[in-house]
MARDRENPA-912316 format. One record per atom (N, C-alpha, C): x, y, z; residue in three letters. Coordinates in steps of 0.02 Angstrom, whole numbers, plus 50000, padded with zeros to 5 digits. Example, Ala and Ser with C-alpha at 12.3 -4.5 7.8 and 13.67 -1.06 7.14 Angstrom:
// residues 2
506604971650390ALA;506154977550390ALA;506604983550390ALA;506424988850354SER;506844994750357SER;506455000250394SER;
This chain:
// residues 223
491984997248089UNK;492644998948114UNK;493164994748077UNK;493614998148043UNK;494144994748005UNK;494804995548043UNK;494944990748086UNK;495554991148127UNK;495904984448126UNK;496554984548114UNK;496944978448112UNK;497364977848175UNK;497234972648213UNK;497614971648275UNK;498324969348258UNK;498804972348291UNK;499504970548281UNK;499834970048351UNK;499834964048377UNK;500134962948444UNK;500884961448440UNK;501154960948379UNK;501854959348371UNK;502314964148409UNK;502234970848401UNK;502664975448438UNK;502614974748513UNK;502024972848537UNK;501934971948609UNK;502304965748633UNK;502224960248596UNK;502564954048615UNK;503324954748609UNK;503554958748561UNK;504274959948555UNK;504554963648616UNK;504114967348649UNK;504344971448706UNK;504214968048773UNK;504104961448772UNK;503964957848834UNK;504494958848888UNK;505144959048871UNK;505644960248924UNK;505534966848960UNK;505354971948923UNK;505214978448954UNK;504584978148998UNK;504064974848973UNK;503444974249011UNK;503554970249075UNK;503954964949070UNK;504104960849129UNK;504504964849180UNK;504964968949156UNK;505354973049202UNK;504914978249236UNK;504444981249198UNK;503974985949227UNK;503514982649277UNK;503304976449260UNK;502864972749306UNK;503234971149371UNK;503864969049366UNK;504254967549426UNK;504344973849468UNK;504454979649436UNK;504524985849473UNK;503874987549510UNK;503304986449477UNK;502654987649510UNK;502564983049569UNK;502744976649562UNK;502684971849617UNK;503144973949675UNK;503764975549659UNK;504244977349710UNK;504024983749747UNK;503824988749710UNK;503614995049739UNK;502994994149783UNK;502514990249759UNK;501894989049796UNK;502034985149860UNK;502444979849855UNK;502584975749914UNK;502934979749968UNK;503444983549949UNK;503814987549998UNK;503354992850030UNK;502924995949989UNK;502465000950016UNK;501954997750063UNK;501714991750046UNK;501244988350091UNK;501564986750158UNK;502184984150156UNK;502524982250217UNK;502674988250261UNK;502984993350231UNK;503174999250270UNK;502555003350290UNK;502055003550246UNK;501445007150263UNK;501065003850321UNK;501064997150322UNK;500744993650378UNK;501114994950443UNK;501774994850442UNK;502164996350503UNK;502015003450527UNK;501995008250480UNK;501835015150498UNK;501135015550528UNK;500665011950498UNK;499965012050522UNK;499915009150593UNK;500285003750607UNK;500265000750674UNK;500535005650725UNK;501095008850709UNK;501385013750755UNK;500905019550767UNK;500615022150713UNK;500155027850719UNK;499505025850756UNK;499265019850743UNK;498665017550777UNK;498785016850852UNK;499375014150870UNK;499555013750941UNK;499605020650971UNK;499935025250935UNK;500005032150960UNK;499335035550968UNK;498875034250922UNK;498225037550925UNK;497785034850981UNK;497885028550999UNK;497465025551051UNK;497775025851120UNK;498445025851124UNK;498775025451189UNK;499315030751200UNK;499455034751150UNK;499995039651155UNK;499785045951192UNK;500265050351207UNK;500105056751239UNK;499705061251192UNK;499375066151221UNK;498935070551182UNK;499275074051124UNK;499885076951133UNK;500205080151075UNK;500325075351017UNK;500525069151033UNK;500635064150981UNK;499975062350946UNK;499445061850984UNK;498795060350954UNK;498585065750904UNK;498705072050922UNK;498535077550878UNK;498955077450815UNK;499605076050822UNK;500035075750763UNK;499815070250715UNK;499635064450743UNK;499405058850701UNK;498745060550668UNK;498305063850705UNK;497655065850677UNK;497745070750620UNK;498205075550627UNK;498345080350573UNK;498615076750512UNK;499085072150523UNK;499375068250468UNK;498835064450430UNK;498395061150466UNK;497865057250434UNK;497405061750394UNK;497205067450423UNK;496735071850389UNK;497055074850326UNK;497685076650330UNK;498025079550272UNK;498065074550215UNK;498265068350231UNK;498355063350178UNK;497675061150150UNK;497185060050193UNK;496545057450169UNK;496125062650132UNK;496305068950138UNK;495905074250106UNK;496295077950052UNK;496825074750027UNK;497195077549970UNK;497315072049919UNK;497365073749855UNK;497465068549804UNK;498155065349810UNK;498185058849794UNK;498825055349796UNK;499325058449747UNK;499075060849690UNK;499525063849641UNK;499875069949670UNK;499515074049708UNK;499805079949739UNK;500325077949791UNK;500185072649828UNK;500665070149877UNK;501305067849842UNK;501215064449786UNK;501795062149747UNK;502205068049722UNK;501865073149696UNK;502215079049672UNK;502575082649729UNK;502275082549788UNK;502585085849846UNK;503265082649861UNK;503285076049862UNK;503915072649879UNK;504425073249823UNK;504195073349761UNK;504675073149705UNK;504865080149679UNK;504385084849679UNK;504525091449651UNK;504595096949704UNK;504205096549758UNK;504215101949807UNK;504815101549855UNK;504945095649882UNK;505485094949931UNK;506175096649903UNK;506325095249839UNK;506975097349813UNK;507105104849818UNK;506565108849823UNK;506645116149829UNK;506975118049895UNK;506935113549945UNK;507265114950010UNK;507855110250019UNK;508075107149965UNK;508685103149967UNK;508585095749979UNK;507965093349982UNK;507845086149993UNK;507685083049925UNK;508145079049900UNK;508065076249833UNK;507995068649836UNK;507545066049795UNK;507425058849792UNK;507485056549720UNK;507645050149712UNK;507565047049647UNK;506815045849635UNK;506605044949572UNK;505885043649560UNK;505635037649600UNK;506025032349605UNK;505815026349642UNK;505725027949716UNK;506205031449745UNK;506165033049817UNK;505585037649831UNK;505495042749790UNK;504935047349799UNK;504265043749794UNK;504215039149745UNK;503595035349736UNK;503465030949797UNK;503985027549821UNK;503915023149879UNK;503705026949941UNK;504025032549955UNK;503865036450014UNK;503155039150010UNK;502955041649952UNK;502275044149944UNK;501765038649955UNK;501895032649929UNK;501435027049937UNK;501405024850010UNK;501965024850044UNK;501985022850115UNK;501565027750157UNK;501675034150147UNK;501295039150185UNK;500555038950169UNK;500395037650106UNK;499685037250087UNK;499345031250119UNK;499665025450113UNK;499375019450143UNK;499355019950218UNK;499885022750248UNK;499905023350321UNK;499315027050349UNK;499115032450316UNK;498555036450341UNK;497895032550338UNK;497775029250282UNK;497155025450276UNK;497155019250321UNK;497725015850323UNK;497755009650363UNK;497755011150438UNK;497975017050459UNK;497965018750530UNK;497265018250558UNK;496785021050522UNK;496095020850547UNK;495815013750547UNK;496035009750498UNK;495815002750497UNK;496104998950556UNK;496754999750568UNK;497074996350624UNK;496794998850691UNK;496685005350695UNK;496405008150758UNK;495725005050773UNK;495305004250722UNK;494645001150732UNK;494724994050757UNK;495234990450730UNK;495354983650753UNK;495584983450825UNK;496024988050844UNK;496264988350913UNK;495694989750961UNK;495264994450944UNK;494724996350988UNK;494184990950992UNK;494204985950946UNK;493714980550949UNK;493914975151000UNK;494524975451026UNK;494754970451075UNK;494444971951143UNK;494124967151174UNK;493804968351240UNK;494314970651292UNK;494104975351333UNK;494544977951386UNK;494764972351433UNK;494334967351442UNK;494494961851488UNK;495124958151468UNK;495224957351402UNK;495824953851379UNK;496454957851395UNK;496404964451388UNK;496984968651403UNK;497134968451477UNK;496614968851518UNK;496704968551591UNK;496994961851612UNK;496784956451578UNK;497044949851594UNK;497784949451578UNK;497984952351521UNK;498694952451503UNK;499104956351553UNK;498854961951577UNK;499214965851628UNK;499254962151694UNK;498714958451710UNK;498704954551771UNK;499214948851770UNK;499394946651710UNK;499894941351703UNK;500604944251703UNK;500654950651720UNK;501294954051726UNK;501644955251659UNK;501254955551606UNK;501524957451541UNK;501604965051538UNK;502124967251504UNK;502204974451495UNK;501674976951445UNK;501574983551443UNK;501074986251398UNK;501254984751325UNK;501904984751310UNK;502124983151242UNK;501964975851226UNK;502084971351274UNK;501934964251263UNK;501184963151257UNK;500794966751296UNK;500054966151291UNK;499834968451222UNK;500124974051199UNK;499934976551132UNK;500124971551078UNK;500714968551085UNK;500964964051033UNK;500594957451032UNK;500504954351091UNK;500244947551094UNK;499494947051106UNK;499214951951141UNK;498504951551161UNK;498064955751114UNK;498324961351091UNK;497914966051053UNK;498034965550977UNK;498664965850956UNK;498814966850885UNK;498594960950842UNK;498764954850861UNK;498604949150817UNK;497854948150809UNK;497454948050863UNK;496724947650853UNK;496444953550814UNK;496734959450824UNK;496504965350787UNK;496644964550713UNK;497234962050696UNK;497394961050625UNK;496934955950593UNK;496754950750631UNK;496294945750604UNK;495614948950589UNK;495384953350634UNK;494724956450625UNK;494714961150565UNK;495264964650553UNK;495274969750501UNK;495604967350437UNK;495794960950434UNK;496184958550377UNK;495844959650309UNK;495204958350302UNK;494884959550236UNK;494924966850215UNK;494784971450261UNK;494814978550245UNK;495534980750229UNK;496004977950266UNK;496704979750256UNK;496954977350188UNK;496794971150170UNK;497024968550105UNK;496684972150047UNK;496074974250056UNK;495744978250003UNK;496114984849993UNK;496334987850049UNK;496724993950044UNK;497394992750009UNK;497694986950022UNK;498324985149989UNK;498224984549913UNK;497674981449892UNK;497534980649821UNK;497434987549788UNK;497074991849822UNK;496964998649796UNK;497625002349789UNK;498075001249836UNK;498735004449833UNK;499125001849772UNK;499104995349761UNK;499454992449704UNK;499194995449638UNK;498544996149632UNK;498254998949572UNK;498425006449566UNK;498435009849623UNK;498605017049622UNK;499335018249605UNK;499745013149610UNK;500455013949595UNK;500565016049522UNK;500065014949480UNK;500135016949410UNK;500245024549403UNK;500025028349454UNK;500105035649452UNK;500835037649453UNK;501275033549482UNK;501975035549490UNK;502325036149422UNK;502005033949369UNK;502305034649303UNK;502395041949284UNK;502015046449315UNK;502055053549297UNK;502715056649320UNK;503085053449365UNK;503735056049386UNK;504295051549357UNK;504115047749305UNK;504605043649269UNK;504875037849309UNK;504505035549360UNK;504685029249393UNK;504535023649343UNK;504985018849338UNK;504945013849285UNK;504475008149302UNK;503845009849318UNK;503355004649333UNK;503025002349268UNK;502534998049275UNK;502204995149216UNK;501875000449173UNK;501525005149203UNK;501175010349165UNK;501665014749128UNK;502235016349159UNK;502745020349127UNK;503025016849066UNK;503165010349073UNK;503415006349016UNK;502895006348960UNK;502255005548978UNK;501725005448927UNK;501695012148890UNK;501755017648927UNK;501735024148895UNK;502315025048846UNK;502905022848866UNK;503485023348822UNK;503395019048759UNK;503135013048768UNK;503015008648710UNK;502495011748663UNK;501985014748692UNK;501465017848651UNK;501745023448608UNK;502205027348638UNK;502495032948600UNK;502975030448545UNK;503225024448553UNK;503685021648503UNK;503335017748449UNK;502805014148467UNK;502475009648419UNK;501805012248393UNK;501495016848431UNK;500835019648414UNK;500285014248412UNK;500395008648449UNK;499895003348453UNK;499555003748522UNK;499215009348533UNK;498925010648599UNK;498425005248619UNK;497995003348573UNK;497464998648590UNK;497754991948613UNK;498224989348575UNK;498514982948593UNK;498914983248658UNK;499304988648666UNK;499724989248725UNK;499294989548788UNK;498784993548787UNK;498384994348848UNK;497904988548861UNK;497744984648809UNK;497394978348821UNK;497854973648861UNK;498484973048839UNK;498954968648874UNK;499094971148944UNK;499184977648953UNK;499334980449019UNK;498734979549066UNK;498134980449039UNK;497534979149080UNK;497524971949105UNK;497684967349059UNK;497714960249079UNK;498244959049133UNK;498824962349126UNK;499354961349176UNK;499134963949244UNK;498824969849246UNK;498574972449311UNK;498044967849340UNK;497624965049298UNK;497124960349323UNK;497454954249354UNK;497964951549320UNK;498324945749346UNK;498684947549411UNK;498964953549415UNK;499294955649477UNK;498794956049535UNK;498204958649521UNK;497694959049573UNK;497504952049598UNK;497404947449552UNK;497224940649570UNK;497794937249608UNK;498414938549587UNK;498994935649621UNK;499074938249692UNK;499004944849701UNK;499044947749768UNK;498484945049812UNK;497884944349783UNK;497314941649822UNK;497464934649845UNK;497754930549801UNK;497934923649819UNK;498464923649874UNK;498964927849869UNK;499484928249920UNK;499194930249987UNK;498754935249987UNK;498434937450049UNK;498024931850081UNK;497684927950038UNK;497294922350064UNK;497744917050096UNK;498314915850065UNK;498794911050093UNK;499084913550159UNK;499234919950163UNK;499484922950225UNK;498964922150281UNK;498334923250264UNK;497804922450314UNK;497774915250339UNK;497794910550292UNK;497754903450311UNK;498364901450354UNK;498934904350340UNK;499544902550375UNK;499594905750444UNK;499404912150449UNK;499534915650512UNK;498944918050552UNK;498344918450521UNK;497784921450557UNK;497164917050560UNK;497184911250529UNK;496604906850528UNK;496594902350590UNK;496434905250646UNK;496404901450709UNK;495724902750742UNK;495474898350785UNK;494824899350816UNK;494804905650858UNK;494254909250854UNK;494154915150895UNK;493824913050960UNK;494204913451015UNK;493954911051079UNK;493694916551124UNK;493614922351096UNK;493374927851139UNK;492664926751161UNK;
């Protein structure tokens, strides 16, 4: 194989790569936060809500979990404008990622909620706590501790899946790499660097999640 590596064009484009990396971090973080909030609401609705709400949540979960993320992204960016709902590429990407994560994380959070012993819930009610307070203080935090590894794995998968949003011209890392490749024709070098950046992002997110666990969830389990 006679191939000469030329990383010069890639290094010259570091400002663009850094901007794309920051967009990927920002998009992933916002989707993780909003997706988790959506999952908590849906998990509560599925376990304690009225029957019509449970069915709506179940339909939402089944639709999202049994369709490709790319199709969901196209639905928000290409299909909804046909009825007058228009998004920027960033907004469409964020909403699609939130809905995708919400569906998967709902089942994870629900499993954590159902792992809490009934006795703890009854004790909270006996202490005159409202059902919302019982859910917040007695159920949610121990449930999050139990499901934290599965939840963070889902977050990492979401961050990696964010590369798909480049197809709607969202300015993430993969989109920047594709533009650079079309300008420099140094595909091998560009995607070696981008692979390394995604690897570093995965390790960085893993470290942050570990620190969050140590700070907020690393307490003795007295159940």
